[in-house]
Short mmCIF file of the C-alpha atoms (twelve columns), coordinates in Angstrom:
data_MODEL
# 
_entry.id   MODEL 
# 
loop_
_atom_site.group_PDB 
_atom_site.id 
_atom_site.type_symbol 
_atom_site.label_atom_id 
_atom_site.label_alt_id 
_atom_site.label_comp_id 
_atom_site.label_asym_id 
_atom_site.label_seq_id 
_atom_site.Cartn_x 
_atom_site.Cartn_y 
_atom_site.Cartn_z 
_atom_site.pdbx_PDB_model_num 
ATOM 1   C CA . MET A 1   -22.207 -4.233  7.592   1 
ATOM 2   C CA . ARG A 2   -20.487 -5.351  10.770  1 
ATOM 3   C CA . ILE A 3   -16.772 -5.010  10.059  1 
ATOM 4   C CA . GLY A 4   -13.575 -5.664  11.992  1 
ATOM 5   C CA . PHE A 5   -10.630 -3.534  10.853  1 
ATOM 6   C CA . ILE A 6   -7.061  -4.403  11.844  1 
ATOM 7   C CA . GLY A 7   -4.131  -2.080  11.089  1 
ATOM 8   C CA . LEU A 8   -4.519  1.679   11.532  1 
ATOM 9   C CA . GLY A 9   -1.390  3.084   9.923   1 
ATOM 10  C CA . THR A 10  -1.034  5.766   7.253   1 
ATOM 11  C CA . MET A 11  -3.419  3.888   4.955   1 
ATOM 12  C CA . GLY A 12  -5.594  1.958   7.399   1 
ATOM 13  C CA . ALA A 13  -6.697  4.821   9.639   1 
ATOM 14  C CA . PRO A 14  -8.336  6.932   6.891   1 
ATOM 15  C CA . MET A 15  -9.838  3.807   5.337   1 
ATOM 16  C CA . ALA A 16  -11.427 2.859   8.656   1 
ATOM 17  C CA . ALA A 17  -12.709 6.411   9.095   1 
ATOM 18  C CA . ARG A 18  -14.420 6.246   5.703   1 
ATOM 19  C CA . LEU A 19  -16.164 2.996   6.628   1 
ATOM 20  C CA . LEU A 20  -17.462 4.600   9.810   1 
ATOM 21  C CA . ALA A 21  -18.667 7.673   7.932   1 
ATOM 22  C CA . ALA A 22  -20.529 5.398   5.518   1 
ATOM 23  C CA . GLY A 23  -22.515 3.914   8.410   1 
ATOM 24  C CA . HIS A 24  -20.815 0.550   8.835   1 
ATOM 25  C CA . GLU A 25  -20.573 -0.888  12.359  1 
ATOM 26  C CA . LEU A 26  -16.829 -0.952  12.958  1 
ATOM 27  C CA . THR A 27  -14.567 -2.601  15.516  1 
ATOM 28  C CA . VAL A 28  -10.899 -1.648  15.244  1 
ATOM 29  C CA . HIS A 29  -7.634  -3.035  16.519  1 
ATOM 30  C CA . ASN A 30  -4.055  -1.877  16.135  1 
ATOM 31  C CA . ARG A 31  -0.838  -3.214  17.628  1 
ATOM 32  C CA . THR A 32  -0.088  0.295   18.952  1 
ATOM 33  C CA . ARG A 33  -3.366  0.718   20.800  1 
ATOM 34  C CA . ALA A 34  -3.241  4.521   20.932  1 
ATOM 35  C CA . ARG A 35  -3.951  4.588   17.192  1 
ATOM 36  C CA . GLU A 36  -7.422  3.264   17.919  1 
ATOM 37  C CA . GLU A 37  -8.395  6.345   19.922  1 
ATOM 38  C CA . PRO A 38  -9.267  8.735   17.037  1 
ATOM 39  C CA . LEU A 39  -11.502 6.039   15.496  1 
ATOM 40  C CA . ALA A 40  -13.131 5.374   18.873  1 
ATOM 41  C CA . ALA A 41  -13.897 9.097   19.108  1 
ATOM 42  C CA . LEU A 42  -15.727 8.762   15.778  1 
ATOM 43  C CA . GLY A 43  -17.808 5.846   17.047  1 
ATOM 44  C CA . ALA A 44  -15.754 2.699   16.481  1 
ATOM 45  C CA . ALA A 45  -15.560 -0.032  19.087  1 
ATOM 46  C CA . ARG A 46  -12.069 -1.058  20.226  1 
ATOM 47  C CA . ALA A 47  -10.885 -4.681  20.315  1 
ATOM 48  C CA . THR A 48  -8.177  -5.926  22.647  1 
ATOM 49  C CA . ASP A 49  -6.770  -8.252  19.982  1 
ATOM 50  C CA . PRO A 50  -7.508  -9.382  16.406  1 
ATOM 51  C CA . ALA A 51  -9.705  -12.232 17.656  1 
ATOM 52  C CA . ALA A 52  -11.972 -9.779  19.459  1 
ATOM 53  C CA . ALA A 53  -12.230 -7.638  16.316  1 
ATOM 54  C CA . ALA A 54  -13.493 -10.668 14.395  1 
ATOM 55  C CA . VAL A 55  -16.234 -11.738 16.827  1 
ATOM 56  C CA . GLY A 56  -19.566 -11.472 15.024  1 
ATOM 57  C CA . ALA A 57  -18.038 -9.676  12.023  1 
ATOM 58  C CA . GLU A 58  -19.334 -10.190 8.492   1 
ATOM 59  C CA . LEU A 59  -16.028 -8.908  7.152   1 
ATOM 60  C CA . VAL A 60  -12.597 -8.516  8.681   1 
ATOM 61  C CA . LEU A 61  -10.297 -6.153  6.807   1 
ATOM 62  C CA . THR A 62  -6.568  -6.295  7.471   1 
ATOM 63  C CA . MET A 63  -4.162  -3.520  6.448   1 
ATOM 64  C CA . VAL A 64  -0.760  -4.323  7.918   1 
ATOM 65  C CA . SER A 65  2.817   -4.012  6.733   1 
ATOM 66  C CA . ASP A 66  4.120   -7.384  5.577   1 
ATOM 67  C CA . THR A 67  3.543   -11.113 5.167   1 
ATOM 68  C CA . PRO A 68  4.602   -12.044 8.745   1 
ATOM 69  C CA . ASP A 69  2.235   -9.399  10.136  1 
ATOM 70  C CA . VAL A 70  -0.724  -10.930 8.297   1 
ATOM 71  C CA . ALA A 71  0.270   -14.381 9.545   1 
ATOM 72  C CA . SER A 72  0.416   -13.043 13.096  1 
ATOM 73  C CA . VAL A 73  -2.937  -11.237 13.166  1 
ATOM 74  C CA . VAL A 74  -4.759  -14.119 11.477  1 
ATOM 75  C CA . PHE A 75  -3.089  -17.255 12.851  1 
ATOM 76  C CA . GLY A 76  -1.091  -16.116 15.880  1 
ATOM 77  C CA . PRO A 77  -2.230  -16.140 19.520  1 
ATOM 78  C CA . GLY A 78  -5.413  -14.105 19.723  1 
ATOM 79  C CA . GLY A 79  -5.673  -14.244 15.948  1 
ATOM 80  C CA . VAL A 80  -8.673  -13.766 13.689  1 
ATOM 81  C CA . ALA A 81  -8.863  -17.468 12.793  1 
ATOM 82  C CA . THR A 82  -9.835  -18.353 16.370  1 
ATOM 83  C CA . THR A 83  -13.128 -16.413 16.286  1 
ATOM 84  C CA . LEU A 84  -14.083 -15.674 12.659  1 
ATOM 85  C CA . GLY A 85  -17.363 -17.306 11.630  1 
ATOM 86  C CA . ALA A 86  -17.672 -19.763 8.763   1 
ATOM 87  C CA . ASP A 87  -20.005 -17.373 6.915   1 
ATOM 88  C CA . ALA A 88  -17.607 -14.450 7.285   1 
ATOM 89  C CA . LEU A 89  -14.922 -13.190 4.954   1 
ATOM 90  C CA . LEU A 90  -11.384 -11.964 5.531   1 
ATOM 91  C CA . VAL A 91  -10.289 -9.236  3.122   1 
ATOM 92  C CA . ASP A 92  -6.541  -8.697  3.290   1 
ATOM 93  C CA . MET A 93  -5.730  -5.269  1.874   1 
ATOM 94  C CA . SER A 94  -2.051  -5.470  2.796   1 
ATOM 95  C CA . THR A 95  0.640   -6.045  0.185   1 
ATOM 96  C CA . ILE A 96  2.185   -9.462  0.785   1 
ATOM 97  C CA . ALA A 97  3.649   -12.422 -1.102  1 
ATOM 98  C CA . PRO A 98  1.213   -14.113 -3.532  1 
ATOM 99  C CA . ALA A 99  2.323   -17.628 -2.571  1 
ATOM 100 C CA . ALA A 100 1.802   -16.874 1.129   1 
ATOM 101 C CA . THR A 101 -1.637  -15.476 0.323   1 
ATOM 102 C CA . ARG A 102 -2.706  -18.727 -1.298  1 
ATOM 103 C CA . ASP A 103 -1.405  -20.679 1.696   1 
ATOM 104 C CA . PHE A 104 -3.160  -18.383 4.175   1 
ATOM 105 C CA . ALA A 105 -6.487  -18.741 2.363   1 
ATOM 106 C CA . GLN A 106 -6.258  -22.527 2.571   1 
ATOM 107 C CA . ARG A 107 -5.274  -22.406 6.244   1 
ATOM 108 C CA . LEU A 108 -8.147  -20.089 7.130   1 
ATOM 109 C CA . ALA A 109 -10.687 -22.261 5.330   1 
ATOM 110 C CA . ALA A 110 -9.392  -25.307 7.202   1 
ATOM 111 C CA . ALA A 111 -9.398  -23.481 10.541  1 
ATOM 112 C CA . CYS A 112 -12.857 -21.925 10.487  1 
ATOM 113 C CA . GLY A 113 -14.410 -22.228 7.032   1 
ATOM 114 C CA . ALA A 114 -14.222 -18.497 6.257   1 
ATOM 115 C CA . GLY A 115 -13.394 -17.143 2.810   1 
ATOM 116 C CA . TRP A 116 -10.407 -15.016 1.825   1 
ATOM 117 C CA . LEU A 117 -9.967  -12.144 -0.611  1 
ATOM 118 C CA . ASP A 118 -6.607  -10.553 -1.291  1 
ATOM 119 C CA . ALA A 119 -7.389  -6.933  -2.112  1 
ATOM 120 C CA . PRO A 120 -4.239  -4.785  -2.129  1 
ATOM 121 C CA . VAL A 121 -4.619  -1.149  -3.100  1 
ATOM 122 C CA . SER A 122 -2.902  1.610   -5.016  1 
ATOM 123 C CA . GLY A 123 -3.405  5.353   -4.650  1 
ATOM 124 C CA . GLY A 124 -1.397  6.327   -1.585  1 
ATOM 125 C CA . SER A 125 -2.605  8.110   1.509   1 
ATOM 126 C CA . GLU A 126 -4.453  10.648  -0.648  1 
ATOM 127 C CA . GLY A 127 -6.512  7.865   -2.176  1 
ATOM 128 C CA . ALA A 128 -7.202  6.341   1.242   1 
ATOM 129 C CA . GLU A 129 -8.516  9.672   2.529   1 
ATOM 130 C CA . ARG A 130 -10.630 10.415  -0.539  1 
ATOM 131 C CA . GLY A 131 -11.943 6.903   -1.114  1 
ATOM 132 C CA . SER A 132 -10.381 6.852   -4.578  1 
ATOM 133 C CA . LEU A 133 -8.136  3.809   -4.240  1 
ATOM 134 C CA . SER A 134 -7.688  1.241   -6.976  1 
ATOM 135 C CA . ILE A 135 -8.409  -2.167  -5.413  1 
ATOM 136 C CA . MET A 136 -7.015  -5.327  -7.055  1 
ATOM 137 C CA . VAL A 137 -8.955  -8.373  -5.921  1 
ATOM 138 C CA . GLY A 138 -8.076  -12.047 -5.916  1 
ATOM 139 C CA . GLY A 139 -10.549 -14.673 -4.774  1 
ATOM 140 C CA . ASP A 140 -14.052 -15.946 -5.416  1 
ATOM 141 C CA . ALA A 141 -16.267 -13.600 -7.443  1 
ATOM 142 C CA . GLY A 142 -19.203 -14.235 -5.102  1 
ATOM 143 C CA . ASP A 143 -17.079 -13.288 -2.100  1 
ATOM 144 C CA . LEU A 144 -16.147 -10.057 -3.865  1 
ATOM 145 C CA . GLU A 145 -19.825 -9.187  -4.323  1 
ATOM 146 C CA . HIS A 146 -20.382 -9.768  -0.600  1 
ATOM 147 C CA . ALA A 147 -17.520 -7.403  0.241   1 
ATOM 148 C CA . ARG A 148 -18.312 -4.833  -2.454  1 
ATOM 149 C CA . PRO A 149 -20.432 -2.474  -0.293  1 
ATOM 150 C CA . ALA A 150 -17.447 -1.927  1.967   1 
ATOM 151 C CA . LEU A 151 -14.880 -1.791  -0.823  1 
ATOM 152 C CA . GLU A 152 -16.907 0.799   -2.732  1 
ATOM 153 C CA . THR A 153 -16.475 3.113   0.251   1 
ATOM 154 C CA . LEU A 154 -12.707 2.796   -0.097  1 
ATOM 155 C CA . GLY A 155 -12.047 2.765   -3.832  1 
ATOM 156 C CA . THR A 156 -13.376 3.950   -7.159  1 
ATOM 157 C CA . THR A 157 -11.781 1.138   -9.174  1 
ATOM 158 C CA . ILE A 158 -12.504 -2.380  -7.885  1 
ATOM 159 C CA . THR A 159 -11.249 -5.057  -10.252 1 
ATOM 160 C CA . HIS A 160 -11.554 -8.822  -9.924  1 
ATOM 161 C CA . ILE A 161 -8.193  -10.057 -11.222 1 
ATOM 162 C CA . GLY A 162 -8.651  -13.798 -10.692 1 
ATOM 163 C CA . PRO A 163 -8.363  -16.470 -7.974  1 
ATOM 164 C CA . VAL A 164 -6.751  -15.996 -4.569  1 
ATOM 165 C CA . GLY A 165 -3.258  -14.553 -5.005  1 
ATOM 166 C CA . ALA A 166 -4.055  -12.777 -8.276  1 
ATOM 167 C CA . GLY A 167 -4.671  -9.485  -6.502  1 
ATOM 168 C CA . GLN A 168 -1.218  -9.639  -4.936  1 
ATOM 169 C CA . LEU A 169 0.355   -10.407 -8.316  1 
ATOM 170 C CA . ALA A 170 -1.384  -7.360  -9.787  1 
ATOM 171 C CA . LYS A 171 -0.040  -5.248  -6.917  1 
ATOM 172 C CA . ALA A 172 3.473   -6.550  -7.642  1 
ATOM 173 C CA . MET A 173 3.001   -5.419  -11.243 1 
ATOM 174 C CA . ASN A 174 1.841   -2.031  -9.963  1 
ATOM 175 C CA . GLN A 175 4.904   -1.559  -7.784  1 
ATOM 176 C CA . VAL A 176 7.276   -2.503  -10.596 1 
ATOM 177 C CA . ILE A 177 5.639   0.095   -12.827 1 
ATOM 178 C CA . VAL A 178 5.688   2.698   -10.051 1 
ATOM 179 C CA . ALA A 179 9.413   2.073   -9.582  1 
ATOM 180 C CA . GLY A 180 10.138  2.695   -13.246 1 
ATOM 181 C CA . THR A 181 7.835   5.706   -13.430 1 
ATOM 182 C CA . TYR A 182 9.317   7.457   -10.401 1 
ATOM 183 C CA . ALA A 183 12.851  6.750   -11.568 1 
ATOM 184 C CA . ALA A 184 12.061  8.198   -15.003 1 
ATOM 185 C CA . VAL A 185 10.331  11.249  -13.493 1 
ATOM 186 C CA . ALA A 186 13.398  11.882  -11.338 1 
ATOM 187 C CA . GLU A 187 15.829  11.515  -14.234 1 
ATOM 188 C CA . GLY A 188 13.821  13.742  -16.587 1 
ATOM 189 C CA . LEU A 189 13.289  16.514  -14.059 1 
ATOM 190 C CA . VAL A 190 16.872  16.455  -12.800 1 
ATOM 191 C CA . LEU A 191 17.987  16.865  -16.408 1 
ATOM 192 C CA . GLY A 192 15.924  20.057  -16.570 1 
ATOM 193 C CA . ILE A 193 17.076  21.314  -13.177 1 
ATOM 194 C CA . LYS A 194 20.699  20.802  -14.147 1 
ATOM 195 C CA . ALA A 195 20.130  22.632  -17.460 1 
ATOM 196 C CA . GLY A 196 18.583  25.587  -15.661 1 
ATOM 197 C CA . VAL A 197 15.183  25.521  -17.383 1 
ATOM 198 C CA . ASP A 198 11.973  26.630  -15.669 1 
ATOM 199 C CA . VAL A 199 11.037  23.191  -14.385 1 
ATOM 200 C CA . ASP A 200 7.655   24.298  -13.028 1 
ATOM 201 C CA . ALA A 201 6.703   25.433  -16.521 1 
ATOM 202 C CA . ALA A 202 8.184   22.226  -17.935 1 
ATOM 203 C CA . LEU A 203 6.070   20.166  -15.512 1 
ATOM 204 C CA . THR A 204 2.911   21.761  -16.915 1 
ATOM 205 C CA . ALA A 205 3.998   21.051  -20.477 1 
ATOM 206 C CA . LEU A 206 5.057   17.461  -19.754 1 
ATOM 207 C CA . ALA A 207 1.858   16.649  -17.874 1 
ATOM 208 C CA . GLY A 208 -0.140  17.564  -20.970 1 
ATOM 209 C CA . GLY A 209 1.798   15.287  -23.305 1 
ATOM 210 C CA . ALA A 210 2.895   11.703  -23.678 1 
ATOM 211 C CA . ALA A 211 5.014   11.891  -20.507 1 
ATOM 212 C CA . GLY A 212 1.966   12.761  -18.405 1 
ATOM 213 C CA . SER A 213 1.295   10.394  -15.491 1 
ATOM 214 C CA . TRP A 214 0.009   10.350  -11.920 1 
ATOM 215 C CA . GLY A 215 3.605   10.135  -10.718 1 
ATOM 216 C CA . LEU A 216 4.699   13.173  -12.722 1 
ATOM 217 C CA . VAL A 217 1.750   15.322  -11.667 1 
ATOM 218 C CA . HIS A 218 1.596   14.354  -7.992  1 
ATOM 219 C CA . ARG A 219 5.244   13.605  -7.227  1 
ATOM 220 C CA . GLY A 220 7.163   15.673  -9.780  1 
ATOM 221 C CA . PRO A 221 7.020   18.768  -7.524  1 
ATOM 222 C CA . ASN A 222 8.710   16.728  -4.779  1 
ATOM 223 C CA . VAL A 223 11.668  16.118  -7.090  1 
ATOM 224 C CA . VAL A 224 11.894  19.798  -8.039  1 
ATOM 225 C CA . ARG A 225 11.768  21.001  -4.427  1 
ATOM 226 C CA . ASP A 226 13.812  18.109  -2.999  1 
ATOM 227 C CA . ARG A 227 11.160  17.564  -0.332  1 
ATOM 228 C CA . TYR A 228 9.322   14.256  0.054   1 
ATOM 229 C CA . PRO A 229 6.241   14.505  2.306   1 
ATOM 230 C CA . LEU A 230 4.721   11.143  3.054   1 
ATOM 231 C CA . GLY A 231 2.335   9.521   0.635   1 
ATOM 232 C CA . PHE A 232 3.739   5.973   0.627   1 
ATOM 233 C CA . ARG A 233 6.888   5.082   2.545   1 
ATOM 234 C CA . VAL A 234 10.154  4.208   0.814   1 
ATOM 235 C CA . ARG A 235 10.656  1.264   3.159   1 
ATOM 236 C CA . LEU A 236 7.259   -0.210  2.278   1 
ATOM 237 C CA . HIS A 237 7.812   0.190   -1.450  1 
ATOM 238 C CA . HIS A 238 11.224  -1.435  -0.932  1 
ATOM 239 C CA . LYS A 239 9.476   -4.372  0.721   1 
ATOM 240 C CA . ASP A 240 6.967   -4.550  -2.132  1 
ATOM 241 C CA . LEU A 241 9.712   -4.573  -4.762  1 
ATOM 242 C CA . GLY A 242 11.318  -7.455  -2.892  1 
ATOM 243 C CA . ILE A 243 8.057   -9.386  -3.250  1 
ATOM 244 C CA . ALA A 244 7.850   -8.549  -6.961  1 
ATOM 245 C CA . LEU A 245 11.477  -9.495  -7.612  1 
ATOM 246 C CA . ALA A 246 11.036  -12.805 -5.792  1 
ATOM 247 C CA . ALA A 247 7.994   -13.618 -7.928  1 
ATOM 248 C CA . ALA A 248 9.924   -12.626 -11.054 1 
ATOM 249 C CA . ARG A 249 12.788  -14.950 -10.156 1 
ATOM 250 C CA . GLU A 250 10.342  -17.832 -9.727  1 
ATOM 251 C CA . LEU A 251 8.885   -17.110 -13.153 1 
ATOM 252 C CA . GLY A 252 12.179  -16.405 -14.910 1 
ATOM 253 C CA . VAL A 253 11.285  -12.791 -15.710 1 
ATOM 254 C CA . PRO A 254 14.131  -10.222 -15.713 1 
ATOM 255 C CA . LEU A 255 13.230  -6.908  -14.042 1 
ATOM 256 C CA . PRO A 256 16.392  -4.781  -14.396 1 
ATOM 257 C CA . ILE A 257 14.756  -1.401  -13.726 1 
ATOM 258 C CA . ALA A 258 12.933  -2.643  -10.639 1 
ATOM 259 C CA . ALA A 259 16.150  -4.266  -9.409  1 
ATOM 260 C CA . LEU A 260 18.032  -0.972  -9.801  1 
ATOM 261 C CA . VAL A 261 15.378  0.997   -7.921  1 
ATOM 262 C CA . GLU A 262 15.356  -1.662  -5.197  1 
ATOM 263 C CA . GLN A 263 19.103  -1.058  -4.764  1 
ATOM 264 C CA . TRP A 264 18.542  2.702   -4.566  1 
ATOM 265 C CA . GLU A 265 15.875  2.165   -1.913  1 
ATOM 266 C CA . THR A 266 18.141  -0.146  0.073   1 
ATOM 267 C CA . GLY A 267 20.594  2.743   0.350   1 
ATOM 268 C CA . LEU A 268 17.902  5.290   1.197   1 
ATOM 269 C CA . VAL A 269 16.544  3.125   4.002   1 
ATOM 270 C CA . ALA A 270 20.065  2.608   5.366   1 
ATOM 271 C CA . ARG A 271 20.591  6.386   5.376   1 
ATOM 272 C CA . GLY A 272 17.404  7.069   7.331   1 
ATOM 273 C CA . HIS A 273 15.032  8.026   4.505   1 
ATOM 274 C CA . GLY A 274 12.778  4.979   4.766   1 
ATOM 275 C CA . ASP A 275 9.836   6.931   6.162   1 
ATOM 276 C CA . GLU A 276 9.850   9.549   3.405   1 
ATOM 277 C CA . ASP A 277 7.614   9.276   0.354   1 
ATOM 278 C CA . VAL A 278 8.826   6.808   -2.275  1 
ATOM 279 C CA . SER A 279 9.476   9.731   -4.641  1 
ATOM 280 C CA . ALA A 280 12.578  10.257  -2.480  1 
ATOM 281 C CA . ILE A 281 14.342  7.903   -4.883  1 
ATOM 282 C CA . ALA A 282 14.993  11.220  -6.669  1 
ATOM 283 C CA . ARG A 283 17.576  11.897  -3.963  1 
ATOM 284 C CA . VAL A 284 19.810  9.326   -5.639  1 
ATOM 285 C CA . VAL A 285 19.429  10.896  -9.092  1 
ATOM 286 C CA . ARG A 286 19.969  14.407  -7.733  1 
ATOM 287 C CA . GLU A 287 23.105  13.347  -5.897  1 
ATOM 288 C CA . GLN A 288 24.528  11.558  -8.915  1 
ATOM 289 C CA . ALA A 289 23.962  14.773  -10.893 1 
ATOM 290 C CA . GLY A 290 25.783  16.866  -8.298  1 
ATOM 291 C CA . LEU A 291 22.586  18.388  -6.898  1 
ATOM 292 C CA . GLY A 292 22.638  16.536  -3.616  1 
ATOM 293 C CA . ARG A 293 23.756  17.722  -0.237  1 
ATOM 294 C CA . PRO A 294 25.713  16.075  2.571   1 
ATOM 295 C CA . GLU A 295 23.557  14.358  5.158   1 
ATOM 296 C CA . GLY A 296 22.545  16.990  7.695   1 
ATOM 297 C CA . GLY A 297 23.644  19.828  5.415   1 
ATOM 298 C CA . GLU A 298 21.649  22.696  4.027   1 
ATOM 299 C CA . ARG A 299 19.097  22.006  1.316   1 
ATOM 300 C CA . GLU A 300 19.734  23.702  -2.007  1 
ATOM 301 C CA . PRO A 301 17.251  26.445  -2.898  1 
# 
């Protein structure tokens, strides 16, 4: 397929590389143009702006940070909507507001006749590199089948949730659950650390029982070692929780755990931890338990 790919960050760059490796004809664009260079070395064409990436494309995939970024690359000067063909399809894999997604789909159809899928993902940078993402899709089922050959290169679980916007609502659900899971993993492991048990042995035992989860297995060691190498940034999860909490307010749904974690993340971002992995919310639990360290101080063994 001829594909335009816009947004080559922690998630987008490995996703674009997988599409190239699968034999798709790829044109890439990123706001920081230097990020295009590794993909160009692999055979991708480079576009000067989003509009150029969309010229002649069957699909345009966007993977950018937030709702205003999607609005800019699609509808701003030099945006996708100015060149995308009526038979083409825009697949937004960013995590943005569901209501904005529905509005954008209507605007794009009016501007050029192209279809829209919202297809946010879960699985972190590891999933992007391995092609094992879970992809939550909102939009027309026929459009999903058109995009499926590309999406199957990126994910192992591709689920049609419902009409446009439904994929973003599913991603909001995902981020709420991730917030609660990571908070619980941090609290449980800090309890063990404080008690002096062999937490590495405990991790093995817990992973084999009812407490077992992706978060425990893949992020529990971060909590134990108090090191948070990047998988998915705190500041982006913080943004995602804001989207989920806004949707919950509209629907009258209380989300007390998500609201608490959102407060923790607000503090972490303010203290300069926004680019660490989201499992860094364990910093708050560790500090409250007396296991923290002053900013700039030595890390506990």
